[in-house]
C-alpha positions as a LaTeX table, in Angstrom:
\begin{tabular}{lrrr}
\hline
Residue & $x$ (\AA) & $y$ (\AA) & $z$ (\AA) \\
\hline
Met1 & 0.00 & 0.00 & 0.00 \\
Asn2 & 1.43 & 3.38 & $-1.02$ \\
Lys3 & 1.49 & 6.00 & 1.67 \\
Arg4 & 0.29 & 9.52 & 0.99 \\
Val5 & 3.02 & 12.04 & 1.77 \\
His6 & 2.42 & 15.19 & 3.78 \\
Tyr7 & 5.20 & 17.75 & 3.41 \\
Ile8 & 5.59 & 19.73 & 6.63 \\
Gly9 & 7.25 & 23.15 & 6.42 \\
Leu10 & 8.71 & 24.51 & 9.67 \\
Asp11 & 9.76 & 28.11 & 10.18 \\
Val12 & 11.93 & 27.69 & 13.27 \\
His13 & 12.73 & 30.38 & 15.82 \\
Lys14 & 13.97 & 30.24 & 19.39 \\
Glu15 & 10.53 & 30.71 & 20.97 \\
Thr16 & 8.15 & 29.55 & 18.22 \\
Ile17 & 7.82 & 27.24 & 15.23 \\
Ala18 & 5.34 & 28.01 & 12.45 \\
Val19 & 3.97 & 24.81 & 10.89 \\
Ala20 & 2.39 & 24.37 & 7.43 \\
Ile21 & 1.23 & 21.21 & 5.65 \\
Ala22 & 1.30 & 20.51 & 1.90 \\
Pro23 & $-0.42$ & 17.19 & 1.18 \\
Glu24 & 0.82 & 15.26 & $-1.86$ \\
Gly25 & $-1.47$ & 15.42 & $-4.87$ \\
Asp26 & $-3.16$ & 18.59 & $-3.62$ \\
Thr27 & $-2.70$ & 22.18 & $-4.72$ \\
Glu28 & $-3.36$ & 23.83 & $-1.40$ \\
Val29 & $-1.00$ & 24.39 & 1.50 \\
Arg30 & $-2.66$ & 24.83 & 4.86 \\
Asp31 & $-1.43$ & 26.42 & 8.05 \\
Tyr32 & $-1.27$ & 24.20 & 11.09 \\
Gly33 & $-0.41$ & 27.17 & 13.27 \\
Ile34 & 2.35 & 28.46 & 15.49 \\
Ile35 & 3.59 & 26.21 & 18.28 \\
Gly36 & 6.15 & 26.61 & 21.05 \\
Gly37 & 9.81 & 26.33 & 20.12 \\
Thr38 & 10.41 & 23.15 & 22.14 \\
Leu39 & 10.85 & 19.55 & 21.04 \\
Asp40 & 7.88 & 18.58 & 23.25 \\
Ala41 & 5.63 & 20.97 & 21.31 \\
Leu42 & 6.91 & 19.48 & 18.05 \\
Asp43 & 6.26 & 15.95 & 19.35 \\
Lys44 & 2.62 & 16.90 & 20.07 \\
Val45 & 2.22 & 18.11 & 16.47 \\
Ile46 & 3.79 & 14.92 & 15.13 \\
Lys47 & 1.43 & 12.83 & 17.25 \\
Lys48 & $-1.60$ & 14.76 & 15.89 \\
Leu49 & $-0.44$ & 14.57 & 12.26 \\
Gln50 & 0.56 & 10.89 & 12.19 \\
Gln51 & $-2.16$ & 8.76 & 10.62 \\
Pro52 & $-2.24$ & 5.32 & 9.05 \\
Gly53 & $-1.29$ & 5.54 & 5.38 \\
Val54 & 0.38 & 8.97 & 5.75 \\
Glu55 & 4.12 & 9.62 & 5.65 \\
Leu56 & 5.36 & 12.89 & 7.17 \\
Arg57 & 8.38 & 14.64 & 5.61 \\
Phe58 & 9.74 & 17.73 & 7.32 \\
Val59 & 11.75 & 20.66 & 6.02 \\
Tyr60 & 13.17 & 23.79 & 7.64 \\
Glu61 & 15.73 & 26.50 & 6.95 \\
Ala62 & 19.21 & 26.25 & 8.41 \\
Gly63 & 19.65 & 29.00 & 10.96 \\
Pro64 & 20.87 & 29.98 & 14.41 \\
Cys65 & 18.76 & 27.29 & 16.11 \\
Gly66 & 21.10 & 24.64 & 14.70 \\
Tyr67 & 20.29 & 21.06 & 13.81 \\
Val68 & 18.55 & 19.92 & 17.01 \\
Ile69 & 15.20 & 19.45 & 15.26 \\
His70 & 16.80 & 17.48 & 12.41 \\
Arg71 & 18.53 & 15.12 & 14.84 \\
His72 & 15.35 & 14.75 & 16.93 \\
Leu73 & 13.23 & 13.83 & 13.91 \\
Lys74 & 15.93 & 11.50 & 12.57 \\
Lys75 & 15.94 & 9.61 & 15.90 \\
Lys76 & 12.18 & 9.19 & 15.52 \\
Gly77 & 12.68 & 7.76 & 12.02 \\
Leu78 & 11.06 & 10.75 & 10.31 \\
Pro79 & 12.67 & 12.25 & 7.19 \\
Cys80 & 13.77 & 15.86 & 7.58 \\
Ala81 & 15.57 & 18.12 & 5.13 \\
Val82 & 17.47 & 21.24 & 6.13 \\
Val83 & 17.82 & 23.83 & 3.38 \\
Ala84 & 20.09 & 26.84 & 3.07 \\
Pro85 & 18.10 & 30.12 & 2.97 \\
Ser86 & 20.18 & 31.25 & $-0.02$ \\
Leu87 & 19.03 & 28.21 & $-2.04$ \\
Ile88 & 15.29 & 28.83 & $-1.56$ \\
Pro89 & 13.74 & 30.20 & $-4.77$ \\
Lys90 & 12.14 & 33.60 & $-4.18$ \\
Lys91 & 10.12 & 35.91 & $-6.41$ \\
Ala92 & 11.50 & 39.43 & $-6.77$ \\
Ser93 & 8.09 & 40.84 & $-5.83$ \\
Asp94 & 7.78 & 38.69 & $-2.69$ \\
Arg95 & 9.06 & 41.06 & $-0.01$ \\
Val96 & 6.54 & 40.48 & 2.77 \\
Lys97 & 8.01 & 38.01 & 5.22 \\
Thr98 & 6.03 & 36.35 & 8.01 \\
Asp99 & 6.61 & 33.09 & 9.86 \\
Arg100 & 3.42 & 31.45 & 8.56 \\
Arg101 & 4.14 & 32.53 & 5.01 \\
Asp102 & 7.70 & 31.16 & 5.22 \\
Ala103 & 6.41 & 27.81 & 6.55 \\
Arg104 & 3.85 & 27.60 & 3.72 \\
Gln105 & 6.51 & 28.43 & 1.13 \\
Leu106 & 8.87 & 25.74 & 2.48 \\
Ala107 & 6.13 & 23.09 & 2.44 \\
Arg108 & 5.00 & 24.05 & $-1.09$ \\
Leu109 & 8.53 & 24.12 & $-2.55$ \\
Tyr110 & 9.48 & 20.86 & $-0.83$ \\
Arg111 & 6.40 & 19.15 & $-2.27$ \\
Ala112 & 7.33 & 20.48 & $-5.74$ \\
Gly113 & 10.89 & 19.13 & $-5.40$ \\
Glu114 & 12.44 & 22.59 & $-5.72$ \\
Leu115 & 14.53 & 22.48 & $-2.54$ \\
Ser116 & 17.98 & 20.96 & $-2.12$ \\
Ala117 & 18.94 & 19.69 & 1.30 \\
Ile118 & 22.30 & 20.63 & 2.77 \\
Tyr119 & 24.72 & 18.37 & 4.63 \\
Val120 & 23.88 & 18.21 & 8.33 \\
Pro121 & 27.00 & 17.65 & 10.43 \\
Asp122 & 26.85 & 15.15 & 13.25 \\
Glu123 & 27.60 & 16.22 & 16.83 \\
Leu124 & 31.28 & 15.29 & 16.56 \\
Asp125 & 31.70 & 17.40 & 13.40 \\
Glu126 & 30.06 & 20.33 & 15.17 \\
Ala127 & 32.33 & 19.91 & 18.20 \\
Ile128 & 35.43 & 19.96 & 16.02 \\
Arg129 & 34.15 & 23.03 & 14.15 \\
Ala130 & 33.49 & 24.78 & 17.46 \\
Leu131 & 37.05 & 24.05 & 18.57 \\
Leu132 & 38.51 & 25.31 & 15.31 \\
Arg133 & 36.45 & 28.51 & 15.45 \\
Leu134 & 37.62 & 29.42 & 18.95 \\
Pro135 & 40.00 & 32.35 & 19.21 \\
Pro136 & 43.57 & 31.28 & 19.92 \\
Leu137 & 43.94 & 30.38 & 23.58 \\
Leu138 & 47.68 & 30.94 & 23.64 \\
Ser139 & 49.66 & 33.85 & 22.28 \\
Pro140 & 51.76 & 33.09 & 19.18 \\
Gln141 & 54.89 & 33.01 & 21.39 \\
Glu142 & 53.25 & 30.59 & 23.84 \\
Gln143 & 52.05 & 28.40 & 20.96 \\
Gln144 & 55.54 & 28.27 & 19.53 \\
Ala145 & 57.12 & 27.50 & 22.91 \\
Trp146 & 54.55 & 24.94 & 24.08 \\
Asn147 & 55.40 & 21.40 & 23.09 \\
Pro148 & 53.86 & 18.74 & 25.34 \\
Ala149 & 56.31 & 16.08 & 24.22 \\
Ala150 & 59.27 & 18.32 & 25.09 \\
Glu151 & 57.70 & 19.25 & 28.46 \\
Ser152 & 57.50 & 15.65 & 29.52 \\
Glu153 & 60.79 & 14.75 & 27.85 \\
Leu154 & 59.18 & 11.80 & 26.13 \\
Glu155 & 60.23 & 10.56 & 22.75 \\
Leu156 & 57.42 & 9.35 & 20.58 \\
Pro157 & 58.34 & 6.01 & 19.04 \\
Asp158 & 57.19 & 5.46 & 15.49 \\
Gly159 & 53.89 & 3.62 & 15.18 \\
Ser160 & 52.72 & 4.24 & 18.76 \\
Glu161 & 50.56 & 6.75 & 20.55 \\
Thr162 & 51.54 & 8.40 & 23.80 \\
Leu163 & 49.71 & 10.12 & 26.62 \\
Val164 & 51.57 & 13.29 & 27.53 \\
Pro165 & 50.79 & 15.54 & 30.53 \\
Cys166 & 49.23 & 18.81 & 29.40 \\
Ser167 & 49.55 & 22.10 & 31.22 \\
Ala168 & 48.19 & 24.32 & 28.45 \\
Pro169 & 45.56 & 26.80 & 29.67 \\
Leu170 & 42.56 & 25.40 & 27.77 \\
Cys171 & 38.99 & 26.38 & 28.57 \\
Pro172 & 36.46 & 23.74 & 29.76 \\
Arg173 & 34.75 & 23.88 & 26.36 \\
Cys174 & 38.02 & 22.91 & 24.65 \\
His175 & 38.52 & 20.05 & 27.09 \\
Lys176 & 35.02 & 18.76 & 26.27 \\
Val177 & 35.68 & 18.96 & 22.54 \\
Met178 & 39.09 & 17.32 & 22.91 \\
Arg179 & 37.51 & 14.48 & 24.91 \\
Leu180 & 34.87 & 14.08 & 22.17 \\
Val181 & 37.47 & 13.80 & 19.43 \\
Gly182 & 39.59 & 11.46 & 21.52 \\
Val183 & 42.70 & 13.58 & 21.99 \\
Trp184 & 42.21 & 14.51 & 25.66 \\
Lys185 & 42.12 & 11.96 & 28.45 \\
Ala186 & 42.50 & 12.66 & 32.16 \\
Gly187 & 44.69 & 15.73 & 31.85 \\
His188 & 46.80 & 14.30 & 29.05 \\
Val189 & 46.98 & 15.00 & 25.34 \\
Leu190 & 46.97 & 11.87 & 23.23 \\
Leu191 & 49.70 & 12.30 & 20.64 \\
Tyr192 & 49.49 & 10.16 & 17.54 \\
Pro193 & 52.60 & 9.21 & 15.59 \\
Lys194 & 53.33 & 10.98 & 12.35 \\
Arg195 & 52.22 & 8.92 & 9.41 \\
Pro196 & 54.91 & 8.19 & 6.84 \\
Pro197 & 54.53 & 10.31 & 3.67 \\
\hline
\end{tabular}
């Protein structure tokens, strides 16, 4: 049995989410309304919209609220596309911008196949990006002088990894990111051997 697809456009903000529905095989797009900006509020909408024989597909614009909604829907097994605002087709005359109108436009364009989803980084990718975007924590002179292997007077044998004590003044956020990427363990930096060229 083929499921009927309902394309759900979400205009996401910190406090609210505007929801619009574009059923497959229909010309109209209807407003569901504006809900709270929490995952619980979104779950209530999902529960109301789920019906036998209906597949829900979500779409929203990438923005400052991040990818929390995408990951939440993915965990629930619901398809969700995130689109870049710059890739959304717009008419030159369409200058009025409201949340409900944006949600309707997303649902309509998604149903028509006119939106291209962007790559959504996983949590590890985002953590690494956050670390790389941080301002330098050490001055250029401190960075040049700081060498954890030299501090501990350890030689790194080829083909092995070594835990080296770290005294660099890193912020707690950096420590969290370094633990996530596996280079920080219990006050030590995990140094990997240089790979042969």
